[in-house]
N, C-alpha and C positions, 0 to 999 in steps of 0.2 A: 935803578933802571926801571924803565916802564915796560909793564908786561900786559899782553892781551889775556884777559881772564873772564870777561863778561861780554855776552852778546845781547845787544839792545834791540828790542822789537818795538816799532812805533806803528800804531794802527789808529789814525785820526789824532786825537789828543791823548790817547792812552799810551803809556810807555811801560814795557815790561823788561826787567833785566833778568837774564838767565846766566848763571855762572857756567862757563864752559866745563868745569870739573863735574857739574851735575848732568852733563850729556853722556848718555851711554852709547848712543850711535846716531848716524844719520842714514836714511834710506831713500834712495831714488825710486820714483814710479809707484807702482801699486802691486807690490809682491803679495803672495798668499798670507804671509804671516801678518799683514796689516788688514786682512779682509774683515776683521771685526770692528774696525773703525767706522763711525757713522759718515765721516768725510768721504765723499767720492774722490778717488785718486786716479791719476793717469801718468803718462810719461813726462808730463810738464809739471810734476809735483815732486817736492822733496819734504821728508818728514823727519823731525828731530825727536828722539825718544829720550826722556829724562829718567833719572834714577827712580823717580817717583811713579814710573810707568805712565806718566802723562806724555802725550804726543802733541806736537805742534807742527801742522803741515802748511806749507807754502806752495801756491800755484803760480807759475811762471808764464809769460807769454809764449816762450818757445822751450822745446825739450833741451836744447843745448844750454840755456841759461840754468835750468833745474840741474843739469848734470854738473855744470861748473859750480854752482853753489854747494852741491852735495860733496864735491871733491874739496873745495876750500874748507867747508866745515869740518870734514873728515881730518884735514891737515890740523886745524885748530885743536880738535879733540885729541888727536895723537900727541900734539905738542904739550897738552895738559898732562897727559899720562906720563910723559917722560919727566916732567918737573918733579 
């Protein structure tokens, strides 16, 4: 069977593959717990936190897109934990 286990991020010509099993959580917006990040965050952002404590943030055109991305990624993360 084919499983979804890697999230591919493409920026220009660069591609980075992140294993979903390495994702600790996904966070919407700019909560206080992320205030130490240098990246400016707001309600149109979603941040992935990896096991390595690295964070990858995405900024969307609209708040609803960030919320939907956060929800979908959380479903993928939860699916990996059940496997």
